[in-house]
N, CA, C and O atoms as a GROMACS GRO file, in nm:
protein
  464
    1UNK      N    1  15.040  27.931   6.808
    1UNK     CA    2  15.156  27.958   6.891
    1UNK      C    3  15.132  27.908   7.033
    1UNK      O    4  15.023  27.925   7.088
    2UNK      N    5  15.233  27.848   7.089
    2UNK     CA    6  15.225  27.788   7.221
    2UNK      C    7  15.232  27.897   7.329
    2UNK      O    8  15.319  27.984   7.322
    3UNK      N    9  15.141  27.894   7.429
    3UNK     CA   10  15.152  27.992   7.536
    3UNK      C   11  15.237  27.937   7.650
    3UNK      O   12  15.268  27.818   7.653
    4UNK      N   13  15.274  28.024   7.742
    4UNK     CA   14  15.367  27.986   7.848
    4UNK      C   15  15.310  27.883   7.944
    4UNK      O   16  15.384  27.800   7.998
    5UNK      N   17  15.178  27.885   7.968
    5UNK     CA   18  15.120  27.782   8.054
    5UNK      C   19  15.141  27.645   7.993
    5UNK      O   20  15.165  27.548   8.065
    6UNK      N   21  15.134  27.636   7.863
    6UNK     CA   22  15.159  27.510   7.795
    6UNK      C   23  15.306  27.470   7.810
    6UNK      O   24  15.339  27.352   7.817
    7UNK      N   25  15.393  27.570   7.814
    7UNK     CA   26  15.536  27.539   7.832
    7UNK      C   27  15.562  27.486   7.972
    7UNK      O   28  15.644  27.395   7.990
    8UNK      N   29  15.492  27.541   8.070
    8UNK     CA   30  15.507  27.489   8.206
    8UNK      C   31  15.463  27.343   8.209
    8UNK      O   32  15.528  27.259   8.270
    9UNK      N   33  15.353  27.314   8.141
    9UNK     CA   34  15.305  27.175   8.133
    9UNK      C   35  15.399  27.090   8.048
    9UNK      O   36  15.427  26.975   8.081
   10UNK      N   37  15.447  27.149   7.938
   10UNK     CA   38  15.537  27.076   7.847
   10UNK      C   39  15.661  27.027   7.920
   10UNK      O   40  15.704  26.913   7.902
   11UNK      N   41  15.719  27.114   8.001
   11UNK     CA   42  15.841  27.078   8.072
   11UNK      C   43  15.813  27.009   8.205
   11UNK      O   44  15.905  26.965   8.274
   12UNK      N   45  15.684  26.999   8.242
   12UNK     CA   46  15.641  26.927   8.362
   12UNK      C   47  15.717  26.975   8.487
   12UNK      O   48  15.773  26.894   8.561
   13UNK      N   49  15.718  27.105   8.508
   13UNK     CA   50  15.788  27.165   8.622
   13UNK      C   51  15.708  27.139   8.748
   13UNK      O   52  15.587  27.162   8.752
   14UNK      N   53  15.776  27.091   8.850
   14UNK     CA   54  15.708  27.055   8.974
   14UNK      C   55  15.652  27.178   9.044
   14UNK      O   56  15.699  27.290   9.023
   15UNK      N   57  15.552  27.155   9.125
   15UNK     CA   58  15.487  27.262   9.201
   15UNK      C   59  15.588  27.333   9.292
   15UNK      O   60  15.586  27.456   9.302
   16UNK      N   61  15.673  27.256   9.358
   16UNK     CA   62  15.773  27.316   9.447
   16UNK      C   63  15.871  27.403   9.369
   16UNK      O   64  15.908  27.511   9.415
   17UNK      N   65  15.913  27.357   9.252
   17UNK     CA   66  16.006  27.436   9.171
   17UNK      C   67  15.939  27.562   9.118
   17UNK      O   68  16.003  27.667   9.109
   18UNK      N   69  15.810  27.554   9.083
   18UNK     CA   70  15.738  27.674   9.041
   18UNK      C   71  15.730  27.775   9.156
   18UNK      O   72  15.745  27.895   9.134
   19UNK      N   73  15.707  27.727   9.275
   19UNK     CA   74  15.703  27.812   9.395
   19UNK      C   75  15.840  27.877   9.418
   19UNK      O   76  15.849  27.997   9.442
   20UNK      N   77  15.945  27.796   9.410
   20UNK     CA   78  16.082  27.848   9.428
   20UNK      C   79  16.114  27.952   9.321
   20UNK      O   80  16.168  28.058   9.353
   21UNK      N   81  16.081  27.922   9.197
   21UNK     CA   82  16.107  28.018   9.088
   21UNK      C   83  16.025  28.145   9.105
   21UNK      O   84  16.071  28.254   9.071
   22UNK      N   85  15.904  28.132   9.157
   22UNK     CA   86  15.822  28.249   9.185
   22UNK      C   87  15.887  28.340   9.286
   22UNK      O   88  15.885  28.463   9.271
   23UNK      N   89  15.946  28.281   9.390
   23UNK     CA   90  16.018  28.358   9.491
   23UNK      C   91  16.138  28.428   9.429
   23UNK      O   92  16.162  28.546   9.453
   24UNK      N   93  16.213  28.355   9.350
   24UNK     CA   94  16.333  28.411   9.285
   24UNK      C   95  16.294  28.527   9.193
   24UNK      O   96  16.357  28.633   9.197
   25UNK      N   97  16.191  28.507   9.111
   25UNK     CA   98  16.149  28.613   9.017
   25UNK      C   99  16.101  28.736   9.092
   25UNK      O  100  16.126  28.848   9.048
   26UNK      N  101  16.033  28.719   9.204
   26UNK     CA  102  15.987  28.833   9.283
   26UNK      C  103  16.105  28.909   9.342
   26UNK      O  104  16.104  29.032   9.345
   27UNK      N  105  16.206  28.838   9.388
   27UNK     CA  106  16.325  28.903   9.446
   27UNK      C  107  16.406  28.978   9.340
   27UNK      O  108  16.468  29.080   9.369
   28UNK      N  109  16.405  28.926   9.217
   28UNK     CA  110  16.482  28.992   9.110
   28UNK      C  111  16.433  29.133   9.081
   28UNK      O  112  16.511  29.219   9.040
   29UNK      N  113  16.304  29.157   9.103
   29UNK     CA  114  16.249  29.289   9.070
   29UNK      C  115  16.303  29.400   9.159
   29UNK      O  116  16.299  29.517   9.120
   30UNK      N  117  16.354  29.367   9.278
   30UNK     CA  118  16.407  29.470   9.369
   30UNK      C  119  16.558  29.458   9.390
   30UNK      O  120  16.616  29.535   9.466
   31UNK      N  121  16.620  29.362   9.325
   31UNK     CA  122  16.763  29.336   9.348
   31UNK      C  123  16.852  29.425   9.261
   31UNK      O  124  16.811  29.473   9.155
   32UNK      N  125  16.974  29.445   9.309
   32UNK     CA  126  17.075  29.515   9.231
   32UNK      C  127  17.134  29.422   9.126
   32UNK      O  128  17.096  29.305   9.116
   33UNK      N  129  17.228  29.474   9.047
   33UNK     CA  130  17.283  29.398   8.934
   33UNK      C  131  17.345  29.265   8.975
   33UNK      O  132  17.308  29.161   8.920
   34UNK      N  133  17.436  29.266   9.071
   34UNK     CA  134  17.505  29.142   9.108
   34UNK      C  135  17.410  29.044   9.177
   34UNK      O  136  17.421  28.923   9.157
   35UNK      N  137  17.318  29.096   9.257
   35UNK     CA  138  17.219  29.010   9.321
   35UNK      C  139  17.128  28.946   9.216
   35UNK      O  140  17.092  28.829   9.228
   36UNK      N  141  17.090  29.023   9.113
   36UNK     CA  142  17.008  28.968   9.004
   36UNK      C  143  17.082  28.855   8.934
   36UNK      O  144  17.022  28.753   8.899
   37UNK      N  145  17.212  28.873   8.913
   37UNK     CA  146  17.291  28.769   8.847
   37UNK      C  147  17.296  28.642   8.932
   37UNK      O  148  17.288  28.531   8.880
   38UNK      N  149  17.308  28.658   9.063
   38UNK     CA  150  17.306  28.542   9.153
   38UNK      C  151  17.170  28.473   9.147
   38UNK      O  152  17.162  28.350   9.145
   39UNK      N  153  17.065  28.552   9.144
   39UNK     CA  154  16.930  28.496   9.138
   39UNK      C  155  16.905  28.426   9.005
   39UNK      O  156  16.838  28.323   9.000
   40UNK      N  157  16.960  28.481   8.896
   40UNK     CA  158  16.949  28.414   8.766
   40UNK      C  159  17.016  28.277   8.771
   40UNK      O  160  16.965  28.179   8.717
   41UNK      N  161  17.132  28.272   8.837
   41UNK     CA  162  17.203  28.145   8.851
   41UNK      C  163  17.119  28.046   8.931
   41UNK      O  164  17.117  27.927   8.900
   42UNK      N  165  17.050  28.095   9.032
   42UNK     CA  166  16.961  28.007   9.111
   42UNK      C  167  16.847  27.955   9.023
   42UNK      O  168  16.813  27.836   9.029
   43UNK      N  169  16.788  28.043   8.942
   43UNK     CA  170  16.680  28.001   8.851
   43UNK      C  171  16.729  27.892   8.757
   43UNK      O  172  16.662  27.792   8.736
   44UNK      N  173  16.847  27.913   8.701
   44UNK     CA  174  16.901  27.815   8.608
   44UNK      C  175  16.930  27.683   8.679
   44UNK      O  176  16.913  27.576   8.620
   45UNK      N  177  16.974  27.691   8.803
   45UNK     CA  178  16.998  27.569   8.880
   45UNK      C  179  16.870  27.490   8.904
   45UNK      O  180  16.870  27.368   8.896
   46UNK      N  181  16.760  27.562   8.933
   46UNK     CA  182  16.631  27.496   8.955
   46UNK      C  183  16.581  27.434   8.824
   46UNK      O  184  16.525  27.325   8.824
   47UNK      N  185  16.601  27.505   8.713
   47UNK     CA  186  16.548  27.460   8.584
   47UNK      C  187  16.635  27.357   8.512
   47UNK      O  188  16.590  27.293   8.418
   48UNK      N  189  16.758  27.341   8.556
   48UNK     CA  190  16.852  27.253   8.486
   48UNK      C  191  16.798  27.111   8.462
   48UNK      O  192  16.815  27.059   8.351
   49UNK      N  193  16.735  27.047   8.559
   49UNK     CA  194  16.687  26.910   8.534
   49UNK      C  195  16.577  26.901   8.427
   49UNK      O  196  16.549  26.792   8.376
   50UNK      N  197  16.515  27.013   8.394
   50UNK     CA  198  16.404  27.012   8.300
   50UNK      C  199  16.448  27.030   8.154
   50UNK      O  200  16.365  27.019   8.064
   51UNK      N  201  16.575  27.056   8.131
   51UNK     CA  202  16.629  27.073   7.996
   51UNK      C  203  16.546  27.173   7.914
   51UNK      O  204  16.501  27.142   7.804
   52UNK      N  205  16.527  27.292   7.971
   52UNK     CA  206  16.450  27.397   7.906
   52UNK      C  207  16.528  27.448   7.785
   52UNK      O  208  16.649  27.473   7.794
   53UNK      N  209  16.460  27.462   7.672
   53UNK     CA  210  16.524  27.519   7.553
   53UNK      C  211  16.549  27.668   7.579
   53UNK      O  212  16.465  27.736   7.638
   54UNK      N  213  16.662  27.716   7.534
   54UNK     CA  214  16.699  27.855   7.556
   54UNK      C  215  16.592  27.951   7.504
   54UNK      O  216  16.563  28.052   7.567
   55UNK      N  217  16.536  27.919   7.391
   55UNK     CA  218  16.435  28.006   7.329
   55UNK      C  219  16.308  28.016   7.416
   55UNK      O  220  16.237  28.116   7.408
   56UNK      N  221  16.279  27.916   7.497
   56UNK     CA  222  16.161  27.914   7.583
   56UNK      C  223  16.186  27.980   7.719
   56UNK      O  224  16.092  28.013   7.790
   57UNK      N  225  16.310  27.998   7.755
   57UNK     CA  226  16.346  28.040   7.890
   57UNK      C  227  16.284  28.173   7.932
   57UNK      O  228  16.225  28.182   8.039
   58UNK      N  229  16.297  28.274   7.850
   58UNK     CA  230  16.247  28.407   7.886
   58UNK      C  231  16.096  28.411   7.905
   58UNK      O  232  16.047  28.466   8.003
   59UNK      N  233  16.024  28.351   7.811
   59UNK     CA  234  15.877  28.352   7.823
   59UNK      C  235  15.832  28.265   7.939
   59UNK      O  236  15.734  28.296   8.006
   60UNK      N  237  15.902  28.156   7.963
   60UNK     CA  238  15.868  28.067   8.074
   60UNK      C  239  15.884  28.139   8.208
   60UNK      O  240  15.794  28.135   8.292
   61UNK      N  241  15.997  28.205   8.227
   61UNK     CA  242  16.020  28.278   8.353
   61UNK      C  243  15.924  28.396   8.366
   61UNK      O  244  15.879  28.427   8.477
   62UNK      N  245  15.892  28.460   8.256
   62UNK     CA  246  15.796  28.570   8.260
   62UNK      C  247  15.658  28.523   8.304
   62UNK      O  248  15.591  28.590   8.383
   63UNK      N  249  15.617  28.408   8.254
   63UNK     CA  250  15.487  28.355   8.293
   63UNK      C  251  15.486  28.309   8.439
   63UNK      O  252  15.388  28.327   8.509
   64UNK      N  253  15.595  28.251   8.482
   64UNK     CA  254  15.605  28.211   8.623
   64UNK      C  255  15.593  28.335   8.712
   64UNK      O  256  15.528  28.332   8.816
   65UNK      N  257  15.657  28.443   8.670
   65UNK     CA  258  15.649  28.568   8.747
   65UNK      C  259  15.504  28.619   8.750
   65UNK      O  260  15.456  28.662   8.854
   66UNK      N  261  15.436  28.615   8.634
   66UNK     CA  262  15.298  28.662   8.626
   66UNK      C  263  15.204  28.578   8.712
   66UNK      O  264  15.109  28.631   8.769
   67UNK      N  265  15.230  28.450   8.722
   67UNK     CA  266  15.143  28.360   8.799
   67UNK      C  267  15.155  28.383   8.950
   67UNK      O  268  15.067  28.342   9.026
   68UNK      N  269  15.262  28.449   8.993
   68UNK     CA  270  15.284  28.483   9.134
   68UNK      C  271  15.267  28.362   9.226
   68UNK      O  272  15.193  28.366   9.324
   69UNK      N  273  15.337  28.254   9.193
   69UNK     CA  274  15.331  28.134   9.274
   69UNK      C  275  15.376  28.162   9.418
   69UNK      O  276  15.330  28.095   9.511
   70UNK      N  277  15.464  28.258   9.435
   70UNK     CA  278  15.516  28.289   9.568
   70UNK      C  279  15.411  28.349   9.661
   70UNK      O  280  15.433  28.355   9.782
   71UNK      N  281  15.296  28.394   9.607
   71UNK     CA  282  15.190  28.450   9.690
   71UNK      C  283  15.074  28.352   9.709
   71UNK      O  284  14.977  28.385   9.778
   72UNK      N  285  15.083  28.234   9.650
   72UNK     CA  286  14.978  28.133   9.662
   72UNK      C  287  14.980  28.075   9.804
   72UNK      O  288  15.076  28.009   9.842
   73UNK      N  289  14.874  28.101   9.880
   73UNK     CA  290  14.869  28.060  10.020
   73UNK      C  291  14.884  27.909  10.038
   73UNK      O  292  14.946  27.864  10.134
   74UNK      N  293  14.826  27.830   9.947
   74UNK     CA  294  14.840  27.684   9.956
   74UNK      C  295  14.985  27.641   9.944
   74UNK      O  296  15.031  27.554  10.017
   75UNK      N  297  15.058  27.703   9.850
   75UNK     CA  298  15.200  27.669   9.832
   75UNK      C  299  15.283  27.717   9.951
   75UNK      O  300  15.377  27.649   9.992
   76UNK      N  301  15.250  27.833  10.004
   76UNK     CA  302  15.322  27.885  10.121
   76UNK      C  303  15.306  27.789  10.238
   76UNK      O  304  15.404  27.757  10.307
   77UNK      N  305  15.183  27.742  10.260
   77UNK     CA  306  15.160  27.649  10.370
   77UNK      C  307  15.228  27.514  10.345
   77UNK      O  308  15.279  27.451  10.437
   78UNK      N  309  15.228  27.471  10.220
   78UNK     CA  310  15.284  27.340  10.186
   78UNK      C  311  15.436  27.338  10.192
   78UNK      O  312  15.496  27.243  10.242
   79UNK      N  313  15.501  27.445  10.140
   79UNK     CA  314  15.647  27.444  10.128
   79UNK      C  315  15.717  27.541  10.223
   79UNK      O  316  15.838  27.529  10.243
   80UNK      N  317  15.645  27.635  10.281
   80UNK     CA  318  15.704  27.729  10.376
   80UNK      C  319  15.809  27.818  10.312
   80UNK      O  320  15.804  27.848  10.193
   81UNK      N  321  15.904  27.860  10.394
   81UNK     CA  322  16.014  27.944  10.345
   81UNK      C  323  16.114  27.858  10.269
   81UNK      O  324  16.156  27.752  10.317
   82UNK      N  325  16.151  27.904  10.153
   82UNK     CA  326  16.253  27.836  10.073
   82UNK      C  327  16.385  27.906  10.099
   82UNK      O  328  16.396  28.027  10.082
   83UNK      N  329  16.484  27.829  10.139
   83UNK     CA  330  16.617  27.885  10.165
   83UNK      C  331  16.691  27.894  10.032
   83UNK      O  332  16.744  27.794   9.981
   84UNK      N  333  16.695  28.015   9.976
   84UNK     CA  334  16.761  28.032   9.846
   84UNK      C  335  16.911  28.013   9.853
   84UNK      O  336  16.975  27.980   9.754
   85UNK      N  337  16.968  28.035   9.971
   85UNK     CA  338  17.113  28.016   9.986
   85UNK      C  339  17.152  27.870   9.961
   85UNK      O  340  17.260  27.842   9.909
   86UNK      N  341  17.064  27.778  10.000
   86UNK     CA  342  17.095  27.636   9.981
   86UNK      C  343  17.047  27.584   9.846
   86UNK      O  344  17.075  27.470   9.809
   87UNK      N  345  16.975  27.668   9.771
   87UNK     CA  346  16.929  27.628   9.637
   87UNK      C  347  17.048  27.624   9.543
   87UNK      O  348  17.130  27.716   9.539
   88UNK      N  349  17.057  27.517   9.469
   88UNK     CA  350  17.168  27.496   9.377
   88UNK      C  351  17.169  27.601   9.267
   88UNK      O  352  17.064  27.633   9.211
   89UNK      N  353  17.285  27.654   9.235
   89UNK     CA  354  17.302  27.751   9.127
   89UNK      C  355  17.356  27.681   9.003
   89UNK      O  356  17.420  27.577   9.011
   90UNK      N  357  17.327  27.742   8.890
   90UNK     CA  358  17.387  27.695   8.766
   90UNK      C  359  17.535  27.728   8.772
   90UNK      O  360  17.573  27.839   8.808
   91UNK      N  361  17.618  27.634   8.738
   91UNK     CA  362  17.762  27.652   8.751
   91UNK      C  363  17.817  27.764   8.664
   91UNK      O  364  17.912  27.832   8.704
   92UNK      N  365  17.758  27.785   8.547
   92UNK     CA  366  17.807  27.889   8.456
   92UNK      C  367  17.798  28.027   8.517
   92UNK      O  368  17.897  28.100   8.522
   93UNK      N  369  17.680  28.066   8.564
   93UNK     CA  370  17.662  28.198   8.621
   93UNK      C  371  17.727  28.210   8.759
   93UNK      O  372  17.768  28.319   8.799
   94UNK      N  373  17.736  28.099   8.830
   94UNK     CA  374  17.795  28.100   8.963
   94UNK      C  375  17.939  28.150   8.958
   94UNK      O  376  17.982  28.225   9.046
   95UNK      N  377  18.014  28.109   8.856
   95UNK     CA  378  18.153  28.150   8.844
   95UNK      C  379  18.174  28.273   8.758
   95UNK      O  380  18.276  28.340   8.771
   96UNK      N  381  18.079  28.304   8.671
   96UNK     CA  382  18.096  28.420   8.584
   96UNK      C  383  18.082  28.551   8.660
   96UNK      O  384  18.146  28.650   8.623
   97UNK      N  385  18.002  28.555   8.765
   97UNK     CA  386  17.983  28.679   8.842
   97UNK      C  387  18.115  28.725   8.905
   97UNK      O  388  18.152  28.841   8.887
   98UNK      N  389  18.188  28.638   8.978
   98UNK     CA  390  18.316  28.683   9.032
   98UNK      C  391  18.418  28.721   8.924
   98UNK      O  392  18.497  28.813   8.942
   99UNK      N  393  18.415  28.650   8.813
   99UNK     CA  394  18.508  28.680   8.705
   99UNK      C  395  18.477  28.818   8.646
   99UNK      O  396  18.568  28.898   8.623
  100UNK      N  397  18.350  28.846   8.622
  100UNK     CA  398  18.310  28.978   8.570
  100UNK      C  399  18.350  29.088   8.669
  100UNK      O  400  18.399  29.193   8.629
  101UNK      N  401  18.328  29.062   8.797
  101UNK     CA  402  18.366  29.160   8.900
  101UNK      C  403  18.516  29.187   8.900
  101UNK      O  404  18.559  29.302   8.909
  102UNK      N  405  18.596  29.082   8.890
  102UNK     CA  406  18.743  29.098   8.888
  102UNK      C  407  18.788  29.174   8.764
  102UNK      O  408  18.875  29.261   8.772
  103UNK      N  409  18.731  29.142   8.649
  103UNK     CA  410  18.766  29.212   8.526
  103UNK      C  411  18.732  29.360   8.538
  103UNK      O  412  18.809  29.446   8.495
  104UNK      N  413  18.616  29.391   8.594
  104UNK     CA  414  18.575  29.531   8.612
  104UNK      C  415  18.671  29.605   8.704
  104UNK      O  416  18.708  29.719   8.676
  105UNK      N  417  18.712  29.542   8.811
  105UNK     CA  418  18.806  29.606   8.905
  105UNK      C  419  18.940  29.627   8.836
  105UNK      O  420  19.000  29.734   8.849
  106UNK      N  421  18.989  29.527   8.765
  106UNK     CA  422  19.117  29.540   8.695
  106UNK      C  423  19.110  29.650   8.589
  106UNK      O  424  19.204  29.729   8.574
  107UNK      N  425  19.000  29.656   8.515
  107UNK     CA  426  18.982  29.761   8.416
  107UNK      C  427  18.983  29.898   8.481
  107UNK      O  428  19.046  29.991   8.430
  108UNK      N  429  18.914  29.911   8.594
  108UNK     CA  430  18.909  30.039   8.666
  108UNK      C  431  19.050  30.081   8.709
  108UNK      O  432  19.089  30.196   8.688
  109UNK      N  433  19.125  29.990   8.768
  109UNK     CA  434  19.260  30.025   8.811
  109UNK      C  435  19.353  30.054   8.696
  109UNK      O  436  19.442  30.138   8.708
  110UNK      N  437  19.334  29.986   8.585
  110UNK     CA  438  19.416  30.014   8.467
  110UNK      C  439  19.386  30.156   8.417
  110UNK      O  440  19.479  30.231   8.387
  111UNK      N  441  19.260  30.192   8.407
  111UNK     CA  442  19.223  30.326   8.364
  111UNK      C  443  19.273  30.432   8.463
  111UNK      O  444  19.319  30.539   8.424
  112UNK      N  445  19.264  30.400   8.589
  112UNK     CA  446  19.307  30.492   8.694
  112UNK      C  447  19.459  30.515   8.688
  112UNK      O  448  19.505  30.628   8.703
  113UNK      N  449  19.536  30.406   8.666
  113UNK     CA  450  19.681  30.420   8.660
  113UNK      C  451  19.726  30.492   8.533
  113UNK      O  452  19.829  30.559   8.536
  114UNK      N  453  19.653  30.479   8.424
  114UNK     CA  454  19.688  30.548   8.301
  114UNK      C  455  19.666  30.698   8.315
  114UNK      O  456  19.744  30.778   8.263
  115UNK      N  457  19.560  30.735   8.386
  115UNK     CA  458  19.528  30.877   8.400
  115UNK      C  459  19.623  30.948   8.496
  115UNK      O  460  19.624  31.071   8.499
  116UNK      N  461  19.701  30.877   8.570
  116UNK     CA  462  19.793  30.941   8.664
  116UNK      C  463  19.919  30.975   8.596
  116UNK      O  464  20.010  31.030   8.658
   0.00000   0.00000   0.00000
């Protein structure tokens, strides 16, 4: 069975992208639901050029999180602060978050108006 380090090598993910993904994965651990969804979209945007298979995605991100690239002093000195706001998001999750939010609000108001 292939381990996740081999998957990182298999997909040839750049050092900078591993660092960026490390930052994103670290932020996800303390983020709320909607912020996590935005961060997932950022992860997918970073990984999009690598054509990662869906089945590999979870283990790959888990291993990147375990490797703690965001705490590697050499990478911090080399790449500095990564501006996640300017990091490209995956288009699917970028638009699904507002849609899910609108549906939830509409559902809430529908339930609220029925109960009155």
